[in-house]
Each structure stands twice: as structure tokens, then as C-alpha cells.
N, C-alpha and C positions, 0 to 999 in steps of 0.2 A: 503495500499502502505508499500510496503519496500523501503528504499532507502533513497540516498542524495536528498534534494529540491535541485534545481539547477535553475528552472524558477520561477525570483523577483515577478513574478503574483502571483506563487500556496504558494509562502513563505510569502507571505503580506499577502492571505487570509488565511493561517494555524497563524498567527503571531497576525492576528487582532479577531481570535477566543480565545486566552489565558487571562483568566482574573484571575489576584494575584496580589495582593501590592509588591512582588519581582520581576516581568517580567515584561518590556515594556508595555506601553499599544500605539497598532498601531491604534492609531486614523483616518489618510487615505494613501491613496496610488495611485498613478499614472505615466504613464509613462513621459520622454522629452521624447527629439530628441533622444539623447544618452546614456543615464542614465533611471532607475527605483527609482521616489524617494518616500522615506516611512514619514509618516508626523507620529511625537511620539512625546509621554508626555516631556515637558521640565525637561531640566538635570540639573541645574542650575551650578552644581561644574565640570561638563563634566565628566570625565571618571578619575578610579579610580588613574591610573596611573600618569595625570594631575596633581591629587590632591594631590599625595603624592609630586609632586618634586614643588610644590608649597609652601610647608610647612616645605623643604629647610631643616636641621639637626633633627629639629623634628619630632620624629618616631612617631606612632599610638602607644597610650598609650593601655592596656592591655583592657580597657575595651572595646574603639573602634577598638580592631582589635576582640574582641568574637561577638560586631552587625556587622562587616562585614562577618565573616567568617558564624555567625548565617543567616544571611540575603540569604549568597549564597547557604548555603546550606537548608534552605528552597525554593528556587527559582528551586533547581534544584533535591528534592523532586516535586515541583509539576509539574516540566518537565517531570518527570520520569512517575509518574502515568499518564500524557499527550499520553506515550508513543513518548516522545521526550527526542534527545537526544542530548546535546549541545556538539557540536565537539571543540570548539576553547574560553575554559575558559582561560581567563589573563586580566592584569589590564585596557587593554584598550579597555575590552568589557564588563567592569562593572561599570556603569554610577551611579551618585549621584544625587539624589534632592536635593532641596533646606533644606528640614530637612532630610537630609544625608539617607533618605530611601535608599538603593542600590536597583542599578533595573537591570537585567542581559540581556543584546544586543545580539541579534542572527540577524546572516545574510544568506542570500539565499547559502550560502557554507558550512555554520556549523551545519544545523539542519538536524537529520535523524528523520522520522516518521516512525515504524515499526506498 
């Protein structure tokens, strides 16, 4: 199929099939009274934007920046290989695990499967 995946159940099903260190793992999903929930791996440091703000005036070192860029490119390369296009790359959609591994989060309105 081709096109944007807007159905949260289809989105969760698609995300649960992905297996890559740089892509967030969907552990479970279920409907609530008014929203659809996805249980994912724990991202200790929250999203990249929050992490950068918490650092105050200290910017990322060149080594840290290269790590972020390398991991993001690695995740996008994997998604491309799975024929998935992430349509909303921004700091709030990049989550950090405890070991500072970057994971790319997708929601149902930002995934295109060709």
C-alpha cells in the first residue's frame, strides 16, 4: 500500500514490526476512551529539544553533535530500507534513552509506507 498511515491501530502495527537500535520500540498499544495509547521503550532524557534546553547555555560538543547526526541518519536509512518515510523530523520527535542512544519517534500522521 501507498500513502499516509493515519489509523492509529495500523500505525502501531507498522511500528511494532520495526527492529533497529535507533528506532523506538513499540512494546504494546491499546485504545482508551478518547485516545489511542502506545507503550514504548523508556526514554530517560525525554526529547532532544528538552535535553538541549536543560543544558542551558552549554551547546553540544562536536563529538555529541556527530553522535546525534550519525544516529539520526542511521535511523532514517533503516526506515528508507523498510519503505517508510518519516515526515516530521524535529527535535521534539527525537528521544534520548539513558545511554544517550537516539531513538526516532513516529506518530500516525508522519509515516508514509510505499
